[in-house]
C-alpha positions as CSV (number, residue, x, y, z in Angstrom):
1,M,0.0,0.0,0.0
2,P,1.3,3.6,-0.7
3,S,2.7,5.3,2.3
4,T,1.3,8.6,3.6
5,T,2.4,11.6,1.6
6,R,5.5,13.3,3.0
7,T,4.6,16.6,1.6
8,R,1.3,18.4,0.9
9,A,2.5,19.4,-2.6
10,R,0.6,18.0,-5.5
11,V,3.0,16.1,-7.7
12,S,2.8,15.7,-11.5
13,V,5.1,13.2,-13.4
14,I,5.7,14.2,-17.0
15,I,7.0,11.7,-19.6
16,P,8.0,12.8,-23.1
17,A,7.7,9.9,-25.5
18,Y,8.7,9.4,-29.1
19,N,8.3,6.0,-30.6
20,A,8.5,4.6,-27.1
21,A,5.9,1.7,-27.3
22,K,8.6,-0.9,-26.4
23,T,9.7,0.8,-23.2
24,L,6.8,2.9,-22.0
25,Q,4.7,0.1,-20.5
26,S,7.6,-0.9,-18.1
27,C,8.0,2.8,-17.1
28,L,4.3,3.3,-16.4
29,D,3.9,-0.1,-14.6
30,A,6.7,1.0,-12.2
31,L,5.0,4.3,-11.6
32,M,1.8,2.5,-10.5
33,L,3.8,0.6,-7.9
34,Q,5.4,3.6,-6.3
35,T,5.3,4.0,-2.5
36,R,4.1,7.5,-3.3
37,I,1.7,7.4,-6.2
38,P,1.8,10.5,-8.4
39,D,-1.2,12.8,-8.2
40,E,-1.0,13.1,-12.0
41,I,0.9,11.3,-14.8
42,I,1.2,13.1,-18.2
43,V,2.6,11.4,-21.3
44,V,3.4,13.8,-24.1
45,D,3.4,11.8,-27.4
46,D,5.9,13.7,-29.5
47,G,4.6,12.7,-32.9
48,S,5.2,9.0,-32.5
49,V,4.4,6.6,-35.5
50,D,4.3,3.5,-33.4
51,E,1.8,2.5,-30.6
52,T,3.1,4.9,-28.0
53,K,-0.2,6.7,-27.7
54,G,-2.2,3.5,-27.4
55,V,0.1,2.2,-24.6
56,A,-0.3,5.4,-22.6
57,E,-4.0,5.6,-23.1
58,S,-4.4,2.0,-21.7
59,Y,-3.7,3.5,-18.2
60,S,-6.7,5.2,-16.6
61,L,-4.4,7.5,-14.4
62,V,-2.5,8.7,-17.5
63,T,-3.3,11.9,-19.3
64,V,-2.1,11.8,-22.9
65,I,-1.1,15.0,-24.8
66,S,-0.3,14.6,-28.5
67,Q,1.8,17.0,-30.6
68,K,3.7,16.8,-33.9
69,N,7.3,15.8,-33.5
70,Q,9.1,18.9,-32.0
71,G,11.7,17.3,-29.7
72,P,11.8,16.5,-26.0
73,A,12.4,20.1,-24.8
74,R,9.1,21.2,-26.4
75,A,7.3,18.0,-25.1
76,R,8.4,18.6,-21.6
77,N,7.4,22.3,-21.7
78,V,4.0,21.4,-23.0
79,G,3.5,18.8,-20.2
80,A,4.6,21.3,-17.6
81,S,2.2,24.0,-18.8
82,R,-0.7,21.5,-18.5
83,A,0.4,20.0,-15.2
84,K,-1.7,20.7,-12.1
85,G,1.0,19.9,-9.6
86,T,3.1,22.4,-7.7
87,I,6.0,20.0,-8.1
88,I,6.7,18.7,-11.6
89,V,8.8,15.6,-12.1
90,F,10.3,14.6,-15.4
91,L,11.0,10.9,-16.3
92,D,12.2,9.5,-19.6
93,S,10.1,6.8,-21.3
94,D,12.9,4.3,-21.3
95,C,13.5,4.5,-17.5
96,V,12.1,2.2,-14.9
97,P,12.0,3.8,-11.4
98,E,12.5,1.9,-8.2
99,K,9.5,1.8,-5.9
100,N,10.7,4.6,-3.7
101,W,11.9,6.8,-6.6
102,L,9.1,9.5,-6.3
103,D,9.3,9.6,-2.5
104,E,13.1,10.3,-2.8
105,M,12.6,12.8,-5.6
106,I,10.2,15.0,-3.7
107,K,11.7,14.6,-0.2
108,P,14.2,17.4,-0.7
109,F,11.5,19.9,-1.4
110,T,10.7,20.1,2.3
111,D,13.5,22.6,2.2
112,E,11.9,25.7,0.7
113,K,15.2,26.8,-0.8
114,V,15.4,23.7,-3.0
115,I,14.2,24.5,-6.5
116,G,15.4,21.4,-8.5
117,V,16.3,17.8,-7.7
118,Q,18.4,15.3,-9.8
119,G,17.8,11.6,-9.6
120,A,20.3,8.8,-10.4
121,Y,20.8,6.2,-13.2
122,R,21.6,2.5,-12.7
123,T,21.6,-0.4,-15.1
124,K,21.3,-4.2,-15.0
125,Q,23.2,-4.7,-18.3
126,T,26.3,-6.8,-18.4
127,S,28.1,-5.7,-21.7
128,L,31.4,-4.0,-21.2
129,V,30.3,-0.9,-23.1
130,A,27.2,-0.5,-20.9
131,R,29.1,-1.2,-17.7
132,F,31.7,1.4,-18.6
133,D,29.0,3.9,-19.4
134,Q,27.5,3.3,-15.9
135,L,31.0,3.5,-14.3
136,D,31.5,6.8,-15.9
137,I,28.2,8.1,-14.7
138,E,28.8,6.9,-11.2
139,Y,32.2,8.7,-11.2
140,R,30.4,11.9,-11.9
141,Y,27.8,11.1,-9.2
142,E,30.5,10.9,-6.6
143,R,31.5,14.4,-7.5
144,M,27.9,15.6,-7.3
145,K,27.4,14.0,-3.9
146,R,30.1,16.3,-2.5
147,A,28.5,19.5,-3.9
148,T,26.1,21.5,-1.7
149,T,24.4,22.8,-4.8
150,L,24.5,21.9,-8.5
151,D,24.5,23.7,-11.8
152,W,23.5,20.5,-13.8
153,I,20.3,18.5,-13.7
154,G,19.6,15.7,-16.2
155,S,16.0,15.6,-17.4
156,Y,15.8,11.8,-17.4
157,S,15.0,12.0,-13.7
158,A,14.5,15.6,-12.6
159,A,12.0,17.5,-10.4
160,Y,11.3,21.3,-10.1
161,R,9.0,23.6,-8.4
162,K,6.6,24.4,-11.2
163,K,6.3,28.1,-10.4
164,I,10.1,28.6,-10.8
165,F,10.3,26.3,-13.8
166,I,7.6,28.4,-15.7
167,E,9.2,31.7,-14.6
168,E,12.5,30.6,-16.0
169,G,10.9,29.7,-19.4
170,G,11.4,26.0,-19.1
171,F,13.7,24.1,-21.4
172,D,15.2,25.9,-24.4
173,E,13.1,24.6,-27.4
174,S,15.8,25.5,-29.9
175,F,17.5,22.2,-28.9
176,P,16.1,19.7,-31.4
177,K,17.5,16.7,-29.6
178,A,18.0,15.6,-26.0
179,S,21.5,17.0,-25.8
180,G,22.0,19.9,-23.5
181,E,18.7,21.6,-23.0
182,D,18.4,20.3,-19.5
183,A,21.9,21.5,-18.5
184,E,21.3,24.8,-20.1
185,L,18.2,25.3,-17.9
186,S,20.3,24.3,-14.9
187,Y,23.0,26.9,-15.8
188,R,20.3,29.6,-15.9
189,M,18.8,28.6,-12.6
190,A,22.1,28.3,-10.8
191,K,23.2,31.7,-12.1
192,K,20.2,33.2,-10.4
193,G,21.0,31.5,-7.1
194,H,18.4,28.8,-7.2
195,R,19.4,25.7,-5.2
196,L,19.7,22.5,-7.2
197,I,20.6,19.2,-5.4
198,F,21.4,15.6,-6.1
199,A,19.2,12.8,-4.6
200,P,21.3,9.6,-5.1
201,Q,18.6,7.4,-3.6
202,A,16.1,8.4,-6.3
203,V,17.0,5.6,-8.7
204,V,15.8,4.8,-12.2
205,F,17.1,1.8,-14.2
206,H,18.2,2.7,-17.8
207,T,19.4,0.8,-20.8
208,H,22.8,2.2,-22.0
209,P,24.2,1.6,-25.5
210,Q,25.3,-2.0,-25.8
211,D,28.0,-1.8,-28.5
212,L,30.9,0.6,-29.1
213,F,29.6,2.0,-32.4
214,H,26.2,3.0,-30.9
215,Y,27.9,4.4,-27.8
216,L,30.3,6.6,-29.9
217,K,27.4,7.7,-32.1
218,V,25.5,8.9,-29.1
219,K,28.5,10.7,-27.7
220,Y,29.2,12.4,-31.1
221,F,25.7,13.8,-31.4
222,R,25.5,14.9,-27.8
223,A,28.7,16.8,-28.2
224,Y,27.5,18.2,-31.5
225,W,24.4,19.9,-29.9
226,R,26.1,20.6,-26.6
227,M,28.2,23.2,-28.4
228,R,25.0,25.2,-28.5
229,M,24.9,25.0,-24.7
230,Y,28.5,26.1,-24.4
231,I,28.0,29.0,-26.9
232,K,25.2,30.3,-24.6
233,H,27.3,29.7,-21.4
234,P,31.0,29.7,-22.5
235,R,32.4,29.6,-18.9
236,K,30.8,26.2,-18.4
237,L,33.1,24.8,-21.1
238,I,35.8,24.8,-18.4
239,R,33.9,23.7,-15.4
240,D,30.4,22.6,-14.1
241,S,29.2,20.4,-11.3
242,Y,28.7,17.3,-13.5
243,T,31.7,17.0,-15.8
244,P,35.1,17.2,-14.1
245,T,37.8,19.3,-15.7
246,S,40.0,16.3,-16.0
247,L,37.5,14.6,-18.4
248,K,37.5,17.7,-20.6
249,L,41.3,17.8,-20.6
250,S,41.3,14.2,-21.7
251,V,39.5,15.1,-24.9
252,T,42.2,17.7,-25.7
253,L,45.0,15.2,-25.0
254,A,43.4,12.4,-27.0
255,I,42.9,14.5,-30.1
256,S,46.4,16.1,-29.7
257,S,47.9,12.6,-29.5
258,V,46.3,11.6,-32.8
259,L,47.1,14.9,-34.6
260,F,50.8,14.7,-33.5
261,A,51.0,11.1,-34.6
262,L,49.7,12.1,-38.0
263,G,52.1,15.1,-38.1
264,S,55.0,12.8,-37.4
265,L,54.7,11.5,-40.9
266,L,56.2,14.9,-41.9
267,L,58.2,15.7,-38.8
268,P,59.3,12.6,-36.9
269,V,60.0,14.6,-33.7
270,W,56.3,15.0,-33.3
271,E,56.2,11.3,-32.3
272,Y,57.5,12.3,-28.9
273,W,54.7,14.9,-28.5
274,S,52.1,12.3,-29.5
275,L,53.5,9.9,-26.9
276,L,53.6,12.7,-24.2
277,C,49.9,13.5,-24.9
278,F,48.9,9.9,-24.7
279,I,50.8,9.5,-21.4
280,G,49.0,12.5,-20.0
281,F,45.7,11.0,-21.2
282,L,46.5,7.7,-19.5
283,F,47.4,9.5,-16.3
284,L,44.0,11.4,-16.3
285,Y,42.2,8.2,-17.1
286,S,43.8,6.4,-14.1
287,L,42.9,9.3,-11.8
288,S,39.3,9.1,-12.8
289,Y,38.7,5.3,-12.9
290,S,40.3,3.1,-10.3
291,P,41.1,-0.5,-11.5
292,M,40.4,-1.6,-7.9
293,R,36.8,-0.4,-8.3
294,A,36.2,-1.3,-12.0
295,G,38.1,-4.6,-12.2
296,I,41.0,-5.1,-14.5
297,L,39.0,-6.3,-17.5
298,L,36.6,-3.4,-17.4
299,W,39.3,-0.9,-16.6
300,T,41.5,-2.1,-19.6
301,F,38.6,-2.2,-22.1
302,G,37.4,1.1,-20.6
303,L,40.7,2.7,-21.6
304,V,39.9,1.9,-25.3
305,I,36.3,3.1,-25.0
306,Y,37.4,6.3,-23.2
307,F,40.0,7.1,-25.9
308,F,37.6,6.7,-28.8
309,R,34.9,8.5,-26.9
310,S,37.2,11.5,-26.4
311,L,37.8,11.5,-30.2
312,A,34.1,11.2,-30.9
313,F,33.4,14.0,-28.5
314,A,36.0,16.3,-30.1
315,A,34.7,15.5,-33.5
316,G,31.1,16.3,-32.4
317,M,32.0,19.6,-30.8
318,S,34.1,20.6,-33.8
319,A,31.2,19.8,-36.2
320,G,28.7,21.6,-34.0
321,F,31.0,24.7,-33.8
322,L,31.1,24.9,-37.6
323,D,27.3,24.4,-38.0
324,R,25.2,27.6,-38.4
325,R,22.2,25.8,-36.9
326,V,24.0,25.4,-33.6
327,W,24.7,29.2,-33.5
328,S,21.3,30.4,-34.5
């Protein structure tokens, strides 16, 4: 049976969904089993061409809003504008929350200074790529746990006071993909002194990319559109509460190592610069990911993933920087 409500606030859960018929049912089933049942569940069908709408409509507690495909930022904003709750909670359609997820997401709002809350990812996957992706996320979570306030909230599991969310204009709808619109909102909120915090016990299970090609493709396009976020907030290119500076330096060292290696075809002395850059890359990798925690196999394979991910990220940012759409 659901526990008594910990707060008097009315809570609306908003799920943007695009061709999500295969995952949405598990997401909604988990919401129906929460220790704190949402007062309202809104699924925004973002122009799906599969059975997403039908799946959502099969639940009596779910309100379905349909729109032509305009991206997750627009879908979330539409859901927020229609929500009746004073607390709005965003959940991705491919996430399955643990039973106490909503309780843990809204618990921090007992502090009136808290404006936004970030939940946490976990996965049950066993592939090395997915396990490394989760290891990388958890490394960032450790950093977030030490922060008293954040400037980064990921919308896959995020809660806000609706009044402030609306006043801030919600997510920037000029982002056509899920790649930075949530962080960009966080940057704006943090700049105004709004308190954003991490709730590590608010867990959702997520399916990460299973193979290296898919993983690198995701990282490339995230970096591509994230340039738009950095163009709007250039100081965050150096530092924010989610991405350690060491990880950003690794991107520079990886691409420099490759460029110097190519340059050594003309000037052999550049081989030494390539080697120095790679040694620096390896040092930063070792600082970030402990073989004791990851295990030797995952740590070793992770080094390969991390190197190619850095190259994919550099390529994505470069392409985004050169694209007029990103600047407009």
